[in-house]
N, C-alpha and C positions, 0 to 999 in steps of 0.2 A: 205264728209263722210256720210256713210249710217246711217240712223236713227235707225238701228236695233242693233247697238253696244252701250252697256250701261256701264257707269261708276258706280262702286259699292264702296261706301266709308263707313268709320266707322266700318270696319270689325274687329272682334276680332283677335288677333295675332295667335290663334290656329285653326281658320277656314281653312278647306281644300278646294281644288278645287272641290272635289267630293261633299262636302256639298253645295257649291255654285251652282253647276250644278243641284243637286237634288232639291234645293229650287226653282230655276228658271224654272225647268221643270214643275212646277205647273201652270206656265203662258203660256207655249208653248214649241216649239222645241228649244233646246239649241244647237247651232253649235260649240260653244267653251266657255270655262270658265277658266280664269286664275287669279291667285293672284300674285301681284307684290312683289318681294322679294329683300331685300338688297343683292347686289352682294358679299359683303364681309362676311356677317354673315349668309346668306341664311334664314334670319328671315323675316316674312311678314312685309310689310310696312303699312298694315292696309287698303289697297284698292286693287281693281282688276277690271276686265272687263268681261262682259258676252256678247256674240253675240247671238242674237235670230234669228230664222228662217225667220222672216218677220218684217216689221215695225209695223204691227198691234200687233204682239206678244210682241214686245218691249214695245209698249204703254200699253198693258195689264199688263206687268211685272212692269212697273213704277207705274201704278194705284194700283196694288194689293200688291206690295212688298216694296215700299218706306216707311220707318218708321217701317217696320216689325222687330221684334226681332230675332236675330240670335246669339246664344251663349252669350246671356245676353246683347247684344248691339243693339240699333235701327240702322239699316243700311240705307244708303242714296243711292237712285237709280235714275239716270237721264241719258239722252243721253250723250254719250262720245263726248267730243270736240276734234277736230283735234290736233295732237301733235304739240306743239309749235316748230318752227324752232329755234334751239339753236344758230345758227350763227347770228341771228338778235338781240340777247341779248347783252347788254353792257358788256364789259370785264373790270373787276376791277384789273386784275393782270398784266396789261401792265406797261411799263416804267413810272417812275414818272417824271413829268416836273415841274421845279420850276421857 
């Protein structure tokens, strides 16, 4: 995973992707900004991802924006971790064995 993709946590539920992009452009080039939404309600889940133009710009964004207030909440900014493979998780819905 590239070190230029950032996880943004503790977002207010009314923060827009445009606001996120605008904030992160203060640290460099933003190639994408997305807020993750609940598929049923279309409401923000309170986190998102921003992809910066380079690893250096991503580090600058972490340094300058982690803990910064956005819409009344201190946001969390760090390098995004690779998506967990869901097939490796234990399944609890299988048949019961007595």
